[in-house]
Phi, psi and omega in degrees: 000142180238137175242139182233135179231119179268154174204165175106355179289167180166194181256132181216150177284152176306137183092349181275187184226152172218153175235116178268146177236149177222113180262126180258144176216167182100226182276075184300326182296344179281346185273125176251343179202152175230154186206169175238136173236164175218156183214131173260139178308133180087359179236166177284150174293133184239148178290140179245305183201152179213156178216133179267169177300331179278358177093007177289133183249148177213136181228147169292145182301330183289342182243352182301132182091345179246324182253149176226126175262139179211173182216155173236100185297325181297329181260000184051045186231139174244147183237155171229105176274120184246115179245164179049049185295145180241156178305327180290352173279351180300125182182171166272126182260130183244133172274143180222148177234143186232138167276314173234257177193139359286183183303144179260334183226145184228146169279179183271350176098152175222135185281132172240123180237124180247118181264153179257000000 
């Protein structure tokens, strides 16, 4: 079993930056990839960024060039650095961990609000 806890969300002005963190615990060896998703009320949860144990990166087109996913293996933590934030980035951001695909474990989410 894997548990994920997100942090770092908050309110920021358009053009600003935030850094989200996701700390994993439990059966860490079961995790082969970690990712970030986001969801706006009334819409489907969408993929934002992902990173595999081998370092392969994947980004949604809407965030490519602005967001960066990274990891600290010693801390079992994955990060999402969000720069040049736009109001349309406003959402609840969820950390996810995968044994294969799609994600098997989810965090509870952290709110990111970008004001104009």
